[in-house]
KEKE-3310 file (N, C-alpha, C; in steps of 0.2 Angstrom, whole numbers, plus 5000, padded with zeros to 4 digits):
npx = (5445:5435:5434:5418:5408:5399:5406:5415:5408:5406:5419:5429:5439:5448:5458:5468:5478:5483:5494:5498:5486:5477:5464:5459:5447:5442:5433:5417:5409:5398:5400:5411:5406:5397:5405:5409:5404:5406:5420:5423:5418:5426:5438:5435:5434:5447:5453:5448:5452:5457:5446:5448:5454:5444:5451:5449:5450:5464:5460:5461:5465:5455:5459:5460:5468:5479:5492:5493:5489:5500:5508:5503:5493:5489:5494:5504:5512:5516:5524:5536:5543:5558:5562:5567:5560:5553:5539:5537:5542:5532:5521:5523:5525:5512:5505:5509:5505:5491:5490:5494:5483:5473:5460:5465:5478:5484:5485:5477:5480:5472:5467:5478:5482:5471:5473:5484:5480:5470:5479:5483:5493:5497:5500:5509:5506:5499:5498:5509:5519:5517:5520:5533:5538:5535:5543:5555:5554:5549:5536:5523:5512:5496:5482:5471:5473:5477:5491:5505:5518:5533:5547:5560:5554:5550:5562:5567:5558:5561:5573:5569:5559:5563:5563:5550:5543:5540:5545)
npy = (5800:5792:5775:5768:5758:5751:5748:5740:5728:5723:5719:5705:5690:5676:5663:5649:5636:5621:5613:5617:5615:5626:5637:5653:5665:5681:5696:5703:5699:5691:5687:5678:5669:5662:5654:5645:5631:5625:5625:5616:5605:5603:5601:5589:5580:5580:5574:5560:5545:5542:5534:5518:5513:5505:5490:5481:5464:5458:5456:5442:5437:5427:5412:5403:5394:5383:5387:5401:5405:5403:5414:5424:5440:5450:5463:5462:5453:5461:5471:5465:5467:5475:5492:5498:5491:5491:5496:5487:5476:5475:5473:5460:5453:5455:5448:5435:5433:5433:5423:5411:5410:5407:5397:5391:5393:5405:5422:5438:5453:5464:5459:5458:5471:5476:5472:5479:5492:5492:5492:5505:5507:5514:5510:5516:5511:5496:5486:5488:5484:5470:5466:5469:5460:5449:5450:5449:5435:5432:5429:5420:5418:5410:5409:5419:5435:5429:5425:5416:5416:5412:5400:5406:5418:5417:5413:5426:5433:5426:5432:5444:5443:5432:5415:5412:5412:5399:5385)
npz = (5540:5551:5556:5558:5569:5562:5551:5556:5558:5546:5541:5539:5541:5537:5542:5539:5545:5542:5545:5558:5563:5565:5565:5561:5563:5559:5563:5567:5582:5580:5567:5569:5577:5569:5561:5571:5573:5561:5560:5570:5566:5555:5562:5569:5559:5554:5564:5564:5558:5540:5528:5523:5508:5496:5490:5476:5472:5461:5444:5435:5418:5409:5402:5387:5384:5393:5393:5391:5404:5410:5407:5414:5417:5403:5404:5414:5407:5397:5404:5406:5395:5388:5391:5380:5369:5354:5343:5334:5341:5352:5346:5341:5354:5358:5349:5351:5363:5361:5353:5360:5368:5359:5350:5338:5338:5332:5328:5325:5318:5322:5334:5342:5342:5349:5361:5365:5364:5375:5385:5384:5375:5360:5344:5329:5316:5316:5306:5298:5308:5309:5296:5296:5305:5297:5287:5294:5297:5309:5311:5303:5289:5292:5288:5279:5286:5297:5309:5314:5327:5323:5326:5326:5329:5342:5349:5348:5356:5367:5370:5373:5384:5392:5399:5399:5387:5377:5367)
capx = (5439:5435:5429:5413:5406:5395:5411:5419:5404:5407:5425:5430:5446:5448:5465:5468:5485:5482:5500:5498:5480:5475:5460:5458:5442:5442:5428:5413:5409:5393:5402:5415:5402:5394:5409:5412:5401:5409:5426:5423:5416:5432:5443:5433:5435:5454:5455:5445:5456:5453:5443:5452:5451:5443:5455:5447:5455:5466:5456:5464:5461:5453:5464:5457:5474:5483:5498:5491:5489:5507:5510:5500:5489:5493:5498:5510:5517:5519:5529:5542:5547:5562:5560:5570:5556:5550:5532:5536:5542:5526:5516:5525:5524:5505:5502:5511:5500:5484:5491:5494:5476:5468:5460:5469:5486:5486:5483:5475:5482:5467:5466:5484:5482:5466:5476:5489:5476:5468:5484:5486:5499:5494:5505:5507:5503:5500:5499:5516:5523:5516:5523:5541:5539:5534:5550:5561:5552:5547:5529:5521:5504:5493:5477:5470:5473:5479:5498:5507:5524:5538:5552:5565:5550:5549:5568:5568:5554:5564:5578:5566:5555:5566:5561:5543:5542:5542:5545)
capy = (5797:5787:5769:5767:5751:5747:5746:5734:5723:5721:5717:5698:5687:5669:5661:5642:5633:5614:5610:5618:5614:5632:5641:5660:5670:5688:5700:5704:5692:5688:5684:5673:5663:5659:5649:5640:5625:5622:5623:5611:5599:5602:5598:5582:5576:5579:5568:5554:5541:5542:5528:5514:5513:5498:5487:5475:5458:5459:5452:5438:5437:5421:5409:5398:5388:5383:5390:5407:5406:5403:5421:5430:5444:5453:5469:5458:5451:5467:5475:5461:5469:5480:5499:5499:5488:5495:5495:5479:5470:5475:5469:5453:5450:5455:5443:5429:5432:5431:5416:5406:5409:5406:5390:5389:5395:5410:5429:5442:5460:5468:5456:5460:5479:5478:5471:5484:5498:5491:5494:5512:5507:5515:5509:5521:5507:5490:5481:5488:5480:5464:5465:5469:5454:5444:5451:5446:5429:5431:5427:5418:5419:5404:5410:5426:5438:5426:5424:5413:5417:5406:5397:5412:5424:5414:5414:5433:5434:5424:5436:5450:5442:5427:5409:5411:5410:5392:5383)
capz = (5541:5557:5555:5563:5572:5557:5547:5558:5558:5538:5540:5542:5539:5539:5541:5540:5545:5543:5548:5565:5565:5567:5561:5564:5559:5563:5562:5572:5586:5577:5562:5571:5580:5563:5559:5576:5572:5555:5562:5575:5562:5551:5566:5570:5552:5554:5570:5561:5553:5534:5526:5520:5501:5494:5485:5473:5470:5454:5440:5430:5412:5407:5396:5383:5384:5399:5391:5392:5411:5413:5405:5418:5413:5397:5407:5417:5402:5393:5408:5406:5389:5391:5389:5373:5365:5348:5342:5331:5347:5356:5342:5341:5360:5359:5344:5354:5369:5359:5349:5365:5371:5354:5349:5332:5339:5328:5330:5320:5319:5326:5341:5346:5343:5353:5368:5366:5365:5382:5390:5384:5370:5353:5339:5324:5311:5318:5300:5296:5313:5308:5290:5297:5308:5292:5283:5298:5297:5316:5311:5296:5288:5293:5284:5277:5291:5304:5309:5320:5328:5321:5330:5326:5333:5349:5351:5348:5361:5373:5372:5377:5389:5395:5398:5400:5380:5376:5360)
cpx = (5440:5431:5425:5412:5403:5400:5414:5415:5405:5413:5425:5436:5446:5455:5465:5475:5484:5489:5500:5491:5477:5470:5458:5453:5442:5437:5424:5411:5403:5395:5407:5411:5399:5398:5412:5410:5405:5416:5428:5422:5423:5438:5441:5435:5443:5456:5453:5450:5452:5451:5447:5450:5449:5447:5452:5452:5457:5462:5461:5460:5460:5457:5460:5462:5477:5489:5498:5491:5496:5510:5508:5495:5493:5497:5504:5515:5520:5525:5536:5546:5552:5560:5562:5565:5553:5543:5532:5537:5536:5521:5517:5524:5516:5502:5504:5506:5493:5485:5490:5487:5471:5467:5464:5476:5488:5483:5481:5478:5478:5467:5472:5484:5477:5469:5481:5485:5473:5473:5487:5492:5496:5500:5503:5504:5504:5501:5505:5520:5523:5519:5530:5542:5539:5541:5556:5560:5551:5540:5528:5513:5501:5487:5476:5469:5475:5487:5499:5515:5528:5543:5557:5561:5551:5556:5570:5564:5558:5570:5575:5563:5557:5562:5553:5540:5544:5542:5539)
cpy = (5791:5780:5768:5759:5748:5744:5740:5728:5719:5718:5709:5695:5680:5666:5653:5639:5625:5611:5611:5617:5621:5635:5648:5664:5676:5692:5701:5698:5688:5684:5678:5667:5659:5654:5643:5633:5621:5621:5618:5604:5597:5598:5591:5577:5575:5574:5561:5550:5541:5535:5524:5512:5506:5495:5481:5470:5459:5455:5449:5437:5429:5418:5403:5392:5388:5386:5398:5410:5406:5410:5426:5433:5447:5460:5467:5456:5456:5471:5471:5464:5475:5487:5501:5495:5492:5493:5488:5474:5470:5472:5462:5450:5450:5449:5436:5427:5429:5424:5410:5405:5408:5398:5387:5391:5400:5417:5433:5449:5464:5466:5458:5467:5480:5477:5476:5490:5497:5494:5501:5513:5508:5515:5514:5517:5500:5485:5481:5484:5473:5462:5465:5463:5448:5444:5448:5439:5427:5428:5425:5418:5411:5404:5417:5430:5435:5423:5419:5415:5411:5405:5403:5418:5422:5415:5421:5435:5433:5428:5442:5449:5436:5420:5408:5409:5403:5391:5381)
cpz = (5546:5554:5560:5565:5566:5552:5549:5558:5551:5537:5543:5538:5541:5537:5543:5540:5547:5547:5556:5568:5568:5562:5564:5560:5563:5559:5568:5577:5583:5571:5563:5574:5574:5561:5565:5575:5566:5556:5566:5571:5558:5556:5568:5564:5552:5559:5568:5557:5546:5532:5523:5512:5499:5488:5482:5472:5463:5450:5435:5424:5411:5402:5393:5383:5390:5399:5393:5400:5414:5411:5409:5414:5407:5400:5410:5412:5399:5397:5408:5400:5392:5388:5382:5367:5360:5347:5338:5336:5351:5352:5342:5348:5361:5355:5348:5359:5367:5356:5354:5368:5366:5353:5343:5332:5334:5331:5324:5322:5323:5333:5345:5347:5348:5361:5370:5368:5372:5387:5389:5379:5363:5348:5333:5318:5312:5312:5298:5301:5311:5302:5291:5300:5303:5288:5287:5299:5306:5316:5303:5296:5289:5288:5283:5284:5298:5303:5315:5321:5327:5327:5331:5330:5340:5352:5352:5355:5368:5375:5375:5383:5394:5395:5398:5392:5378:5368:5357)
residu = (MET:LEU:ILE:GLY:GLU:ALA:ASP:LEU:ASP:GLN:ARG:GLY:ARG:LEU:ARG:ILE:ASN:LEU:THR:GLN:ARG:GLU:PHE:GLU:VAL:GLU:GLY:SER:GLU:GLU:PHE:VAL:ARG:SER:PHE:ALA:ASP:ARG:ILE:GLN:GLU:LEU:LEU:ASP:GLN:LEU:ASP:ALA:PRO:PRO:PRO:ALA:PRO:ALA:THR:PRO:ALA:PRO:ALA:ARG:GLU:PRO:ALA:ALA:ASP:PRO:GLY:ALA:ALA:ASP:LEU:GLY:THR:PHE:GLY:GLU:PHE:LEU:LEU:ARG:LEU:PRO:SER:SER:ALA:THR:ASP:VAL:ASP:LYS:MET:LEU:ALA:ALA:GLY:PHE:TYR:VAL:GLN:VAL:GLY:SER:ALA:ASP:ASP:ALA:PHE:ALA:THR:ALA:ASP:ALA:ASN:ARG:ARG:LEU:THR:GLU:GLN:GLY:ILE:LYS:LEU:GLY:ASN:PRO:SER:GLN:CYS:VAL:LYS:GLN:SER:LEU:LEU:ALA:LYS:ARG:VAL:PHE:LEU:VAL:SER:LYS:GLY:ARG:TYR:ARG:VAL:SER:GLN:PRO:GLY:ARG:ALA:TYR:LEU:ARG:GLN:LEU:LEU:GLY:PRO:MET:VAL:THR:ASP)
# end
């Protein structure tokens, strides 16, 4: 069977090679012309420099206590923890950070866990982490549901985070 001219008008092919900046359209002359303007627009867009992404200034977390400002943002503070830090270590660090910024120099499990969750860290059992720190005498109970990092807890955090954790 011979391919008639009507069949050729129906056939089309488009090939794009961005590394070589090549566009190839195959088909009838009318078909190829229908892509000429679009291809030119694409080439013009490739020549234009990409728009610069908007970079907002990094937001600093407000600190109720000047000591919290010394720790930086909570995310920066957490990044100082070693990769071997356990969930209990992360909760202790979060509790210390919340404590430093609180008016009563204490933290609640929920507040420390909320900070961790905001950073994408999900602890299996935050309350158990605080209980383990209580047993290790790294925190002590100040009032119902409020804890404070003890001197041994601060010494332990200094081992993990360095001298930024003060007495």
